[in-house]
SEKOL-604652 format. One record per residue (C-alpha): residue number from 1; x, y, z. Coordinates in steps of 0.5 Angstrom, whole numbers. Layout:
N
+-----+-------+-------+-------+
:   i :    px :    py :    pz :
+-----+-------+-------+-------+
: NUM :     X :     Y :     Z :
...
+-----+-------+-------+-------+
***
This chain:
423
+-----+-------+-------+-------+
:   i :    px :    py :    pz :
+-----+-------+-------+-------+
:   1 :   296 :    11 :  -123 :
:   2 :   302 :    12 :  -119 :
:   3 :   308 :    14 :  -122 :
:   4 :   312 :    17 :  -116 :
:   5 :   318 :    13 :  -118 :
:   6 :   318 :    16 :  -125 :
:   7 :   317 :    23 :  -123 :
:   8 :   323 :    22 :  -118 :
:   9 :   327 :    19 :  -123 :
:  10 :   325 :    25 :  -128 :
:  11 :   327 :    30 :  -123 :
:  12 :   335 :    27 :  -123 :
:  13 :   335 :    26 :  -130 :
:  14 :   333 :    33 :  -133 :
:  15 :   339 :    35 :  -128 :
:  16 :   344 :    31 :  -133 :
:  17 :   341 :    31 :  -140 :
:  18 :   337 :    36 :  -143 :
:  19 :   330 :    35 :  -142 :
:  20 :   331 :    29 :  -138 :
:  21 :   331 :    25 :  -144 :
:  22 :   336 :    22 :  -150 :
:  23 :   332 :    23 :  -156 :
:  24 :   327 :    29 :  -156 :
:  25 :   321 :    25 :  -157 :
:  26 :   321 :    21 :  -151 :
:  27 :   319 :    28 :  -147 :
:  28 :   312 :    28 :  -145 :
:  29 :   312 :    36 :  -146 :
:  30 :   308 :    36 :  -152 :
:  31 :   302 :    32 :  -148 :
:  32 :   303 :    36 :  -141 :
:  33 :   306 :    30 :  -138 :
:  34 :   313 :    28 :  -135 :
:  35 :   315 :    21 :  -138 :
:  36 :   315 :    14 :  -135 :
:  37 :   321 :    11 :  -134 :
:  38 :   321 :     4 :  -137 :
:  39 :   324 :    -2 :  -133 :
:  40 :   322 :    -8 :  -138 :
:  41 :   318 :   -10 :  -143 :
:  42 :   315 :   -17 :  -145 :
:  43 :   311 :   -19 :  -152 :
:  44 :   306 :   -13 :  -153 :
:  45 :   307 :   -10 :  -146 :
:  46 :   311 :    -5 :  -142 :
:  47 :   312 :    -4 :  -135 :
:  48 :   314 :     2 :  -132 :
:  49 :   319 :     3 :  -125 :
:  50 :   312 :     4 :  -121 :
:  51 :   309 :    -3 :  -123 :
:  52 :   304 :     0 :  -128 :
:  53 :   303 :    -5 :  -134 :
:  54 :   301 :    -2 :  -142 :
:  55 :   300 :    -5 :  -148 :
:  56 :   305 :    -2 :  -152 :
:  57 :   304 :     1 :  -159 :
:  58 :   310 :     5 :  -160 :
:  59 :   314 :    -2 :  -160 :
:  60 :   321 :     2 :  -159 :
:  61 :   318 :     7 :  -165 :
:  62 :   318 :     1 :  -170 :
:  63 :   323 :    -5 :  -170 :
:  64 :   319 :    -9 :  -164 :
:  65 :   314 :   -12 :  -170 :
:  66 :   315 :   -19 :  -166 :
:  67 :   314 :   -16 :  -159 :
:  68 :   319 :   -14 :  -154 :
:  69 :   324 :   -20 :  -151 :
:  70 :   322 :   -25 :  -157 :
:  71 :   325 :   -31 :  -154 :
:  72 :   328 :   -34 :  -160 :
:  73 :   331 :   -27 :  -161 :
:  74 :   334 :   -26 :  -154 :
:  75 :   337 :   -33 :  -154 :
:  76 :   341 :   -31 :  -160 :
:  77 :   343 :   -25 :  -157 :
:  78 :   345 :   -29 :  -150 :
:  79 :   349 :   -34 :  -154 :
:  80 :   353 :   -28 :  -158 :
:  81 :   354 :   -24 :  -152 :
:  82 :   359 :   -30 :  -149 :
:  83 :   364 :   -29 :  -155 :
:  84 :   364 :   -22 :  -154 :
:  85 :   361 :   -15 :  -155 :
:  86 :   365 :   -12 :  -161 :
:  87 :   371 :   -14 :  -164 :
:  88 :   372 :    -9 :  -170 :
:  89 :   373 :   -14 :  -175 :
:  90 :   369 :   -18 :  -180 :
:  91 :   365 :   -23 :  -178 :
:  92 :   361 :   -29 :  -181 :
:  93 :   354 :   -26 :  -179 :
:  94 :   355 :   -20 :  -183 :
:  95 :   355 :   -23 :  -189 :
:  96 :   349 :   -28 :  -187 :
:  97 :   345 :   -22 :  -186 :
:  98 :   347 :   -19 :  -192 :
:  99 :   344 :   -25 :  -196 :
: 100 :   338 :   -25 :  -192 :
: 101 :   336 :   -18 :  -193 :
: 102 :   338 :   -19 :  -200 :
: 103 :   333 :   -25 :  -201 :
: 104 :   327 :   -20 :  -198 :
: 105 :   330 :   -14 :  -202 :
: 106 :   333 :   -16 :  -209 :
: 107 :   334 :    -9 :  -210 :
: 108 :   339 :    -9 :  -205 :
: 109 :   345 :   -12 :  -209 :
: 110 :   351 :   -10 :  -204 :
: 111 :   350 :    -6 :  -197 :
: 112 :   354 :    -3 :  -192 :
: 113 :   352 :    -4 :  -184 :
: 114 :   352 :     2 :  -179 :
: 115 :   350 :     4 :  -173 :
: 116 :   343 :     8 :  -174 :
: 117 :   338 :    10 :  -179 :
: 118 :   341 :    17 :  -179 :
: 119 :   348 :    14 :  -181 :
: 120 :   345 :    10 :  -186 :
: 121 :   341 :    16 :  -190 :
: 122 :   347 :    20 :  -189 :
: 123 :   351 :    15 :  -192 :
: 124 :   347 :    13 :  -198 :
: 125 :   346 :    21 :  -200 :
: 126 :   354 :    21 :  -200 :
: 127 :   354 :    15 :  -204 :
: 128 :   349 :    18 :  -209 :
: 129 :   353 :    24 :  -210 :
: 130 :   360 :    20 :  -211 :
: 131 :   357 :    16 :  -216 :
: 132 :   353 :    22 :  -220 :
: 133 :   358 :    27 :  -219 :
: 134 :   353 :    32 :  -217 :
: 135 :   351 :    36 :  -211 :
: 136 :   343 :    37 :  -210 :
: 137 :   338 :    33 :  -207 :
: 138 :   331 :    33 :  -206 :
: 139 :   327 :    31 :  -200 :
: 140 :   320 :    32 :  -198 :
: 141 :   317 :    37 :  -193 :
: 142 :   314 :    33 :  -187 :
: 143 :   319 :    27 :  -189 :
: 144 :   324 :    26 :  -183 :
: 145 :   331 :    22 :  -185 :
: 146 :   335 :    23 :  -179 :
: 147 :   339 :    29 :  -176 :
: 148 :   345 :    30 :  -180 :
: 149 :   346 :    37 :  -182 :
: 150 :   344 :    37 :  -189 :
: 151 :   337 :    34 :  -188 :
: 152 :   334 :    39 :  -183 :
: 153 :   331 :    43 :  -187 :
: 154 :   324 :    46 :  -188 :
: 155 :   321 :    49 :  -195 :
: 156 :   324 :    56 :  -197 :
: 157 :   321 :    60 :  -202 :
: 158 :   314 :    58 :  -206 :
: 159 :   318 :    56 :  -211 :
: 160 :   321 :    51 :  -207 :
: 161 :   328 :    52 :  -209 :
: 162 :   332 :    54 :  -203 :
: 163 :   332 :    52 :  -196 :
: 164 :   334 :    54 :  -189 :
: 165 :   336 :    50 :  -183 :
: 166 :   330 :    47 :  -179 :
: 167 :   335 :    47 :  -173 :
: 168 :   340 :    52 :  -169 :
: 169 :   347 :    49 :  -170 :
: 170 :   347 :    48 :  -177 :
: 171 :   350 :    53 :  -182 :
: 172 :   346 :    55 :  -188 :
: 173 :   351 :    53 :  -193 :
: 174 :   350 :    46 :  -190 :
: 175 :   342 :    46 :  -193 :
: 176 :   343 :    50 :  -199 :
: 177 :   344 :    44 :  -203 :
: 178 :   338 :    41 :  -201 :
: 179 :   332 :    42 :  -204 :
: 180 :   325 :    41 :  -201 :
: 181 :   319 :    38 :  -205 :
: 182 :   312 :    37 :  -202 :
: 183 :   310 :    30 :  -201 :
: 184 :   304 :    27 :  -206 :
: 185 :   305 :    34 :  -210 :
: 186 :   308 :    31 :  -217 :
: 187 :   308 :    38 :  -220 :
: 188 :   313 :    40 :  -214 :
: 189 :   318 :    35 :  -216 :
: 190 :   318 :    36 :  -223 :
: 191 :   319 :    44 :  -222 :
: 192 :   325 :    43 :  -218 :
: 193 :   328 :    38 :  -223 :
: 194 :   326 :    43 :  -229 :
: 195 :   330 :    49 :  -225 :
: 196 :   336 :    44 :  -223 :
: 197 :   338 :    41 :  -229 :
: 198 :   343 :    36 :  -229 :
: 199 :   345 :    38 :  -222 :
: 200 :   341 :    33 :  -217 :
: 201 :   344 :    27 :  -215 :
: 202 :   339 :    24 :  -211 :
: 203 :   331 :    24 :  -209 :
: 204 :   330 :    21 :  -202 :
: 205 :   323 :    19 :  -199 :
: 206 :   320 :    16 :  -194 :
: 207 :   315 :    11 :  -199 :
: 208 :   310 :    12 :  -194 :
: 209 :   311 :    18 :  -190 :
: 210 :   311 :    16 :  -182 :
: 211 :   314 :    22 :  -179 :
: 212 :   308 :    26 :  -180 :
: 213 :   303 :    21 :  -177 :
: 214 :   302 :    16 :  -183 :
: 215 :   301 :    19 :  -190 :
: 216 :   301 :    14 :  -195 :
: 217 :   303 :    16 :  -202 :
: 218 :   297 :    17 :  -207 :
: 219 :   297 :    12 :  -213 :
: 220 :   302 :    13 :  -218 :
: 221 :   306 :    18 :  -213 :
: 222 :   312 :    13 :  -213 :
: 223 :   312 :    11 :  -220 :
: 224 :   312 :    18 :  -221 :
: 225 :   318 :    19 :  -217 :
: 226 :   322 :    13 :  -220 :
: 227 :   321 :    15 :  -228 :
: 228 :   323 :    22 :  -226 :
: 229 :   329 :    20 :  -223 :
: 230 :   331 :    16 :  -228 :
: 231 :   329 :    21 :  -234 :
: 232 :   334 :    26 :  -230 :
: 233 :   339 :    21 :  -228 :
: 234 :   339 :    21 :  -221 :
: 235 :   339 :    16 :  -215 :
: 236 :   332 :    14 :  -213 :
: 237 :   333 :    13 :  -205 :
: 238 :   328 :    10 :  -201 :
: 239 :   328 :    11 :  -194 :
: 240 :   325 :     5 :  -191 :
: 241 :   328 :     6 :  -184 :
: 242 :   320 :     5 :  -181 :
: 243 :   317 :     1 :  -187 :
: 244 :   323 :    -4 :  -188 :
: 245 :   321 :   -11 :  -186 :
: 246 :   314 :    -8 :  -183 :
: 247 :   309 :    -7 :  -189 :
: 248 :   312 :   -14 :  -191 :
: 249 :   319 :   -18 :  -192 :
: 250 :   320 :   -14 :  -197 :
: 251 :   318 :    -7 :  -194 :
: 252 :   315 :    -2 :  -198 :
: 253 :   318 :    -3 :  -205 :
: 254 :   315 :   -10 :  -205 :
: 255 :   309 :    -7 :  -202 :
: 256 :   308 :    -2 :  -208 :
: 257 :   312 :    -6 :  -213 :
: 258 :   317 :     0 :  -214 :
: 259 :   325 :    -1 :  -214 :
: 260 :   329 :     4 :  -212 :
: 261 :   337 :     5 :  -213 :
: 262 :   338 :     5 :  -206 :
: 263 :   335 :     3 :  -199 :
: 264 :   336 :     5 :  -192 :
: 265 :   334 :     0 :  -186 :
: 266 :   334 :     2 :  -179 :
: 267 :   333 :    -2 :  -172 :
: 268 :   329 :    -7 :  -174 :
: 269 :   334 :   -10 :  -179 :
: 270 :   338 :   -11 :  -172 :
: 271 :   332 :   -14 :  -168 :
: 272 :   331 :    -7 :  -165 :
: 273 :   339 :    -7 :  -163 :
: 274 :   343 :     0 :  -165 :
: 275 :   344 :    -2 :  -172 :
: 276 :   342 :     0 :  -179 :
: 277 :   344 :    -2 :  -186 :
: 278 :   344 :     2 :  -193 :
: 279 :   345 :    -1 :  -200 :
: 280 :   343 :    -2 :  -207 :
: 281 :   345 :    -3 :  -214 :
: 282 :   352 :    -5 :  -214 :
: 283 :   355 :     0 :  -219 :
: 284 :   353 :     6 :  -214 :
: 285 :   355 :     1 :  -207 :
: 286 :   362 :     0 :  -211 :
: 287 :   364 :     8 :  -210 :
: 288 :   364 :     6 :  -203 :
: 289 :   371 :     6 :  -199 :
: 290 :   375 :     2 :  -200 :
: 291 :   373 :     0 :  -207 :
: 292 :   371 :     7 :  -209 :
: 293 :   373 :    14 :  -207 :
: 294 :   366 :    15 :  -202 :
: 295 :   369 :    15 :  -195 :
: 296 :   365 :    12 :  -190 :
: 297 :   367 :     8 :  -184 :
: 298 :   364 :     5 :  -177 :
: 299 :   368 :     1 :  -171 :
: 300 :   361 :    -1 :  -169 :
: 301 :   358 :    -3 :  -176 :
: 302 :   356 :   -10 :  -177 :
: 303 :   357 :   -11 :  -169 :
: 304 :   356 :   -19 :  -168 :
: 305 :   351 :   -18 :  -162 :
: 306 :   346 :   -14 :  -167 :
: 307 :   347 :   -18 :  -172 :
: 308 :   345 :   -25 :  -168 :
: 309 :   339 :   -21 :  -166 :
: 310 :   338 :   -18 :  -173 :
: 311 :   339 :   -25 :  -177 :
: 312 :   334 :   -29 :  -172 :
: 313 :   329 :   -23 :  -173 :
: 314 :   329 :   -23 :  -181 :
: 315 :   329 :   -31 :  -181 :
: 316 :   322 :   -31 :  -177 :
: 317 :   319 :   -26 :  -181 :
: 318 :   321 :   -30 :  -187 :
: 319 :   319 :   -36 :  -184 :
: 320 :   312 :   -34 :  -181 :
: 321 :   309 :   -29 :  -187 :
: 322 :   302 :   -30 :  -184 :
: 323 :   305 :   -25 :  -179 :
: 324 :   304 :   -20 :  -184 :
: 325 :   296 :   -22 :  -185 :
: 326 :   295 :   -22 :  -177 :
: 327 :   298 :   -14 :  -176 :
: 328 :   295 :   -11 :  -182 :
: 329 :   288 :   -14 :  -180 :
: 330 :   289 :   -12 :  -173 :
: 331 :   291 :    -5 :  -175 :
: 332 :   285 :    -5 :  -179 :
: 333 :   280 :    -6 :  -173 :
: 334 :   284 :     0 :  -169 :
: 335 :   282 :     4 :  -175 :
: 336 :   275 :     2 :  -175 :
: 337 :   275 :     4 :  -168 :
: 338 :   278 :    10 :  -169 :
: 339 :   272 :    12 :  -174 :
: 340 :   267 :    10 :  -170 :
: 341 :   269 :    13 :  -164 :
: 342 :   270 :    20 :  -168 :
: 343 :   262 :    19 :  -171 :
: 344 :   259 :    17 :  -164 :
: 345 :   262 :    23 :  -160 :
: 346 :   262 :    28 :  -166 :
: 347 :   269 :    29 :  -166 :
: 348 :   273 :    32 :  -172 :
: 349 :   278 :    26 :  -174 :
: 350 :   281 :    22 :  -180 :
: 351 :   285 :    16 :  -180 :
: 352 :   290 :    13 :  -184 :
: 353 :   292 :     6 :  -184 :
: 354 :   298 :     3 :  -189 :
: 355 :   299 :    -5 :  -186 :
: 356 :   301 :    -5 :  -179 :
: 357 :   302 :     3 :  -179 :
: 358 :   296 :     8 :  -177 :
: 359 :   295 :    15 :  -174 :
: 360 :   289 :    18 :  -172 :
: 361 :   289 :    25 :  -173 :
: 362 :   285 :    30 :  -170 :
: 363 :   282 :    34 :  -176 :
: 364 :   276 :    34 :  -181 :
: 365 :   281 :    34 :  -187 :
: 366 :   283 :    28 :  -191 :
: 367 :   291 :    28 :  -189 :
: 368 :   295 :    27 :  -195 :
: 369 :   301 :    32 :  -194 :
: 370 :   305 :    35 :  -188 :
: 371 :   301 :    42 :  -188 :
: 372 :   294 :    38 :  -187 :
: 373 :   297 :    34 :  -182 :
: 374 :   299 :    40 :  -178 :
: 375 :   292 :    42 :  -178 :
: 376 :   291 :    37 :  -172 :
: 377 :   288 :    40 :  -166 :
: 378 :   294 :    39 :  -161 :
: 379 :   290 :    40 :  -155 :
: 380 :   285 :    34 :  -157 :
: 381 :   291 :    30 :  -158 :
: 382 :   293 :    31 :  -151 :
: 383 :   287 :    30 :  -148 :
: 384 :   286 :    23 :  -152 :
: 385 :   293 :    21 :  -150 :
: 386 :   292 :    22 :  -143 :
: 387 :   286 :    18 :  -143 :
: 388 :   289 :    12 :  -147 :
: 389 :   296 :    12 :  -142 :
: 390 :   290 :    12 :  -136 :
: 391 :   287 :     6 :  -139 :
: 392 :   293 :     2 :  -139 :
: 393 :   295 :     4 :  -147 :
: 394 :   302 :     6 :  -149 :
: 395 :   302 :    11 :  -155 :
: 396 :   307 :    16 :  -158 :
: 397 :   306 :    22 :  -154 :
: 398 :   306 :    26 :  -161 :
: 399 :   300 :    27 :  -166 :
: 400 :   305 :    26 :  -172 :
: 401 :   308 :    20 :  -170 :
: 402 :   306 :    12 :  -172 :
: 403 :   302 :     7 :  -168 :
: 404 :   305 :     0 :  -169 :
: 405 :   301 :    -6 :  -168 :
: 406 :   306 :   -12 :  -167 :
: 407 :   305 :   -20 :  -168 :
: 408 :   305 :   -20 :  -160 :
: 409 :   298 :   -17 :  -160 :
: 410 :   293 :   -21 :  -158 :
: 411 :   286 :   -21 :  -160 :
: 412 :   284 :   -20 :  -153 :
: 413 :   289 :   -14 :  -153 :
: 414 :   286 :   -11 :  -159 :
: 415 :   279 :   -11 :  -157 :
: 416 :   281 :    -8 :  -150 :
: 417 :   284 :    -2 :  -154 :
: 418 :   278 :    -1 :  -159 :
: 419 :   274 :    -2 :  -153 :
: 420 :   278 :     4 :  -150 :
: 421 :   278 :     8 :  -156 :
: 422 :   270 :     8 :  -156 :
: 423 :   269 :    10 :  -149 :
+-----+-------+-------+-------+
***
């Protein structure tokens, strides 16, 4: 596989950008390689600048549920571009997309559009604090909610009552109101509420933890979170930046039949363009400016091109519910291939799969929390990554990222992938 052009481009990029990339997960340092530079994408394939063709299971980190460059989405974008790229003023498309989101997720009675998942989460937490008049929030170890200062934390003491910054440049004072619980551990959550009576504004969770690989909630865990937040007057926030519109048209909240107070959605709601949404109960959202006292703004929020892409994407998902059965079924085929390969080659591996999300961990342990996920053999993952890439399969260059299946993946491509896994 020739990658000479990618190597030359990376050598130039590293002079201008930290690590040569605009997001750390794009760097291939964890797998001992340099990143590929992509020229174009279509359907289930991406093509690098050297002309190499890969079956893509990264799908732009999730939003490519219809596949790349879906013709109807591209047509909608092209029509919108002719009228202008940005107005900084209201458009009818914003309201239309809100209605579509509300139809899919009735819990989102009122919402606000922003430009990134980080911005959506940051704003949702601010709204929850403004609504409750409280300062503290609970998050879970291993759940990622963007790179805003208050959420870049790791667990503190054994009692899980304090947090320290997980990134340089974040003052401890920014994270001292962020409490860290253990995902899938009800007792850790109960302890935090007991020790901080009347002080917790919100609990935020990825309903399926998809930033430590893929870790599904234990049976009853999400129901427990719904009940304990109600009991304590705290806002339950579902971070559905990854699961929204991917597990079902109604996201994880439909999939698990749990109604949160607030929800955050990511790029999938903009058809893969830079766009995100947060919203939920009208009484909470009415705390947001200009109606309420919680300030949040954005010149590019509800961008006319992004909303055009989002409307078409959501409409296609709503009109074609069979998409979900197809992508879920194909994810199951891949999961089965990983399990068979592990037995055949005597490899320590466990596979988690929820809908069209899956992750093969190089560990014998059943992975149901962050600590078990991080028990994975990273050298084994690196060797696996190289084998897949050299075989024309593009997966995330990290053990702790999800594998995404799209509607564009054909039966033949799934079979080819399974055959490579089983080699």
